[in-house]
C-alpha positions in Angstrom: 0.0 0.0 0.0 2.8 2.4 0.7 4.4 1.6 -2.6 1.1 2.3 -4.3 0.9 5.5 -2.3 4.4 6.5 -3.2 3.7 5.7 -6.9 0.5 7.8 -6.8 2.3 10.5 -4.9 5.2 10.3 -7.3 2.9 10.5 -10.3 1.0 13.3 -8.8 4.2 15.2 -8.1 5.4 14.6 -11.7 2.2 15.8 -13.2 2.3 18.9 -11.0 5.8 19.6 -12.1 4.9 19.1 -15.8 1.8 21.3 -15.3 4.0 24.0 -13.8 6.5 23.7 -16.6 3.7 23.9 -19.2 2.3 26.9 -17.5 5.6 28.6 -17.2 6.4 27.8 -20.9 3.1 29.1 -22.1 3.6 32.3 -20.1 7.0 32.8 -21.7 5.6 32.1 -25.1 2.8 34.5 -24.6 5.2 37.2 -23.3 7.5 36.5 -26.2 4.5 36.7 -28.6 3.4 40.0 -27.0 6.9 41.4 -27.3 7.0 40.2 -30.9 3.6 41.8 -31.6 4.7 45.0 -29.9 7.9 45.0 -32.0 5.9 44.4 -35.2 3.4 47.2 -34.3 6.3 49.5 -33.5 8.0 48.7 -36.7 4.8 49.2 -38.7 4.3 52.6 -37.0 7.8 53.5 -37.8 7.4 52.3 -41.4 4.1 54.3 -41.7 5.8 57.4 -40.4 8.7 57.0 -42.8 6.3 56.3 -45.7 4.2 59.4 -44.8 7.4 61.5 -44.6 8.6 60.1 -47.9 5.2 60.9 -49.5 5.3 64.5 -48.2 8.8 64.9 -49.5 8.0 63.5 -52.9 4.9 65.8 -53.0 7.1 68.8 -52.2 9.6 67.9 -54.8 6.8 67.4 -57.4 5.3 70.8 -56.5 8.7 72.5 -56.8 9.4 71.0 -60.2 5.9 71.6 -61.5 5.8 74.6 -64.1 4.2 77.7 -62.6 0.8 78.3 -64.0 1.5 82.0 -64.2 4.9 81.7 -65.9 3.4 79.5 -68.7 0.3 81.5 -69.2 -0.1 83.5 -72.4 -3.0 85.8 -71.5 -3.6 89.3 -72.7 -4.6 91.8 -70.0 -2.8 94.8 -71.3 -5.8 97.2 -70.9 -7.3 95.7 -67.8 -6.9 97.1 -64.3 -5.5 93.7 -63.1 -3.4 94.1 -66.2 -0.2 93.2 -67.7 3.4 93.3 -66.8 5.8 94.7 -69.3 7.3 91.3 -70.0 4.0 89.5 -70.7 3.5 88.0 -74.1 0.6 86.6 -76.1 0.4 84.3 -79.1 -2.0 85.7 -81.7 -3.0 84.0 -84.9 -4.6 84.5 -88.3 -3.3 86.3 -91.3 -4.9 89.7 -90.7 -4.1 89.8 -87.0 -0.4 88.9 -87.5 0.2 91.1 -90.5 -1.5 94.1 -88.8 0.8 93.7 -85.8 3.8 93.5 -88.1 2.8 96.6 -90.0 1.6 98.8 -87.1 3.9 97.7 -84.2 6.7 95.5 -85.5 8.8 96.2 -82.4 6.2 94.3 -80.4 6.4 91.2 -82.5 8.9 88.8 -81.0 8.7 85.9 -83.5 6.4 84.4 -86.2 5.6 80.8 -86.7 4.4 79.9 -90.2 3.8 76.7 -92.1 5.7 76.0 -95.3 2.6 76.3 -97.5 2.1 79.9 -96.4 5.8 80.9 -96.2 6.6 81.9 -99.7 3.5 84.1 -100.1 4.3 85.7 -96.7 7.9 86.5 -97.6 6.9 87.8 -101.1 4.5 90.3 -99.7 5.9 91.1 -96.3 9.7 90.6 -96.1 10.3 91.6 -92.5 14.0 90.9 -91.9 13.9 92.2 -88.3 11.5 89.6 -87.0 12.4 85.9 -86.4 10.4 83.7 -88.7 10.2 80.0 -87.8 9.2 77.4 -90.4 7.1 74.9 -88.5 4.5 72.2 -88.9 0.8 72.9 -88.1 1.1 71.0 -84.8 3.8 73.5 -83.7 1.3 76.3 -84.2 -1.5 74.4 -82.5 0.5 73.9 -79.4 0.7 77.6 -78.7 -2.7 78.8 -80.0 -4.9 75.8 -79.1 -6.3 72.9 -80.9 -9.5 74.5 -82.3 -7.9 77.9 -83.3 -8.4 78.7 -87.0 -4.8 80.0 -87.4 -4.6 80.0 -91.2 -1.0 78.6 -90.9 0.5 81.6 -89.1 0.9 82.8 -85.5 3.0 85.4 -83.8 4.2 85.9 -80.2 3.8 89.6 -79.3 4.6 91.7 -76.3 1.4 92.7 -74.5 1.0 96.4 -75.2 1.1 99.0 -72.4 -2.3 100.1 -71.1 -4.1 103.0 -72.8 -5.8 105.5 -70.5 -9.0 107.4 -71.2 -7.5 110.7 -70.0 -4.8 110.5 -72.6 -7.2 109.7 -75.4 -9.5 112.7 -74.7 -6.9 115.1 -73.5 -6.6 117.2 -76.6 -9.9 116.5 -78.2 -11.5 119.5 -80.0 -14.8 120.2 -81.6 -14.3 117.8 -84.6 -16.6 114.8 -84.8 -15.6 112.0 -82.5 -17.3 108.8 -81.3 -16.5 106.5 -78.4 -18.0 103.1 -77.8 -18.8 101.9 -74.3 -19.7 98.2 -73.6 -21.9 97.5 -70.6 -21.2 93.8 -69.9 -20.1 92.3 -73.2 -18.4 89.0 -72.1 -17.5 87.2 -75.3 -13.9 87.8 -76.5 -15.0 87.1 -80.1 -17.8 89.7 -79.9 -15.3 92.2 -78.4 -13.0 91.7 -81.4 -15.9 92.2 -83.9 -16.9 95.4 -82.1 -13.3 96.7 -82.2 -13.3 96.0 -86.0 -16.4 98.1 -86.5 -15.1 100.8 -84.2 -11.9 101.1 -86.3 -13.9 101.1 -89.5 -15.9 104.1 -88.4 -13.1 106.0 -86.8 -14.0 105.5 -83.1 -11.4 106.9 -80.7 -11.6 103.8 -78.4 -13.7 101.0 -77.0 -14.3 101.2 -73.2 -15.2 98.2 -71.1 -15.6 97.7 -67.4 -13.0 95.8 -65.3 -15.6 93.2 -64.0 -18.0 91.1 -65.9 -16.5 91.9 -69.3 -14.5 90.1 -72.0 -10.8 90.1 -71.7 -8.7 90.8 -74.8 -7.5 87.4 -76.0 -6.0 85.8 -79.1 -9.5 85.3 -80.3 -10.2 89.0 -80.0 -7.2 89.7 -82.2 -8.4 87.2 -84.7 -12.0 88.6 -85.0 -10.7 92.2 -84.9 -8.8 91.4 -88.1 -6.0 93.8 -87.3 -8.1 96.6 -85.8 -6.7 96.1 -82.3 -3.4 97.5 -83.6 -5.2 100.9 -84.2 -8.2 101.1 -81.9 -7.5 100.6 -78.2 -9.7 98.7 -75.7 -9.6 100.7 -72.4 -10.8 99.0 -69.3 -12.1 101.2 -66.4 -13.2 100.2 -62.9 -16.3 102.4 -63.0 -18.3 103.2 -66.1 -20.2 106.0 -64.4 -16.9 107.9 -63.8 -15.9 107.3 -67.4 -19.2 108.7 -68.7 -18.8 111.8 -66.5 -15.3 112.4 -67.9 -16.6 112.2 -71.4 -19.5 114.6 -70.7 -17.0 117.1 -69.3 -15.4 117.1 -72.7 -18.6 117.9 -74.5 -19.8 114.4 -75.4 -23.4 113.4 -75.6 -24.2 109.9 -74.3 -26.6 107.6 -76.1 -27.7 104.3 -74.7 -28.9 101.7 -77.1 -31.8 99.7 -75.6 -34.9 98.0 -76.8 -37.0 100.4 -74.7 -35.5 103.5 -76.3 -37.7 106.6 -76.6 -36.8 107.0 -80.3 -35.1 105.0 -83.0 -31.5 105.6 -84.0 -32.5 107.0 -87.4 -34.9 109.5 -85.8 -32.3 110.7 -83.3 -30.0 113.5 -84.2 -26.7 112.1 -82.9 -24.2 114.7 -81.6 -20.9 115.4 -83.4 -19.2 114.1 -80.2 -21.1 111.0 -79.3 -20.7 108.1 -76.8 -22.6 105.0 -77.9 -23.3 102.5 -75.1 -24.2 98.9 -76.0 -25.5 96.4 -73.5 -24.2 92.8 -73.0 -25.2 89.7 -74.9 -27.9 88.5 -72.5 -29.2 91.6 -70.9 -30.1 95.3 -71.4 -28.2 98.3 -70.1 -27.8 98.3 -66.3 -29.8 100.9 -64.3 -26.9 103.0 -63.3 -25.6 103.1 -66.9 -29.0 104.2 -68.1 -29.1 107.0 -65.6 -25.9 108.3 -67.1 -27.3 108.5 -70.6 -28.7 111.6 -72.2 -30.9 109.7 -74.6 -32.0 106.1 -74.8 -32.2 104.9 -78.4 -33.7 101.8 -79.9 -32.8 99.9 -83.1 -36.0 99.2 -85.0 -36.5 95.7 -86.4 -39.3 94.2 -88.6 -39.4 91.0 -86.5 -41.0 91.0 -83.0 -39.4 89.2 -80.0 -36.0 89.1 -81.7 -32.7 90.5 -80.7 -29.2 91.1 -82.2 -25.9 90.4 -80.5 -23.7 93.2 -79.2 -21.4 93.3 -82.2 -24.3 93.7 -84.7 -25.9 96.4 -82.6 -22.6 98.3 -82.3 -22.1 98.1 -86.1 -25.6 99.6 -86.7 -25.1 102.3 -84.1 -21.7 103.3 -85.5 -23.0 103.3 -89.1 -25.9 105.6 -88.2 -23.6 108.0 -86.4 -21.2 108.0 -89.4 -24.1 108.4 -91.9 -25.4 111.5 -90.0 -21.9 113.0 -89.8 -21.4 112.6 -93.6 -24.9 114.0 -94.3 -24.4 116.9 -91.8 -27.7 115.9 -90.1 -26.2 115.3 -86.7 -26.6 117.5 -83.7 
């Protein structure tokens, strides 16, 4: 019985020892596993931190090497209040726009790009030796003027002209016939160019446009103006009411063209010194602009509920003023 008891006791003691060893080994393994997990978590956090730092570093490098939007921009703001710096340039395109720039202000033309097909005729008629002429493919022109520009195989990089100021234009004006066009909210650059073209054709001193909510002078403006921008300036003013007051002080009469005009253009004796104000594409003259007008004039049409765009209205208004001046029937 004692032997049995000893064996039992011995067995029990052995099992307890094994149990303790297993318990101790499990604890060690768990502790080691926890240490390992902590080590992995710490490494992962360090890796994440390094990765985040690396991403920020790469982003900064990319931003530093990215071309500046301002430095690559070829926009024309020469006559706007937020206007141009002396070293700003603009690519213009189209035969008439480029040739007019070469004829009127060759010192402002930096270089000309022209396709081979148009080169011989260009050199035959206009042999400008003081301007760099580059023979290029059409894709080389499209890359500077835009994919959809109707460039006619020629483009030119020009210096943005210095701003023209209203005070300078009307400084020495006398009693001879003179006309000024004011645009009250024309926002389409193509329309602006067409208006400048009509203004030049009828001898207008300038075209005035507000700083805000108005079309900028762009390459499209040069294209639709067909060279007129080299002769008739677009003057941008921060306040149309102040510009109207200045013109009145120089003896101008102000005519606003609006569908609700008291009389038609042909029934109105336009003054020898006239300001013709045209509203924007989608709205009539603004209230404050109307209040500055001496007379509100309409353009009669045979069709009801129909309207013309700003460029067409300007052409009619300018033609009527010029017709009256030639006939001597103006005021």
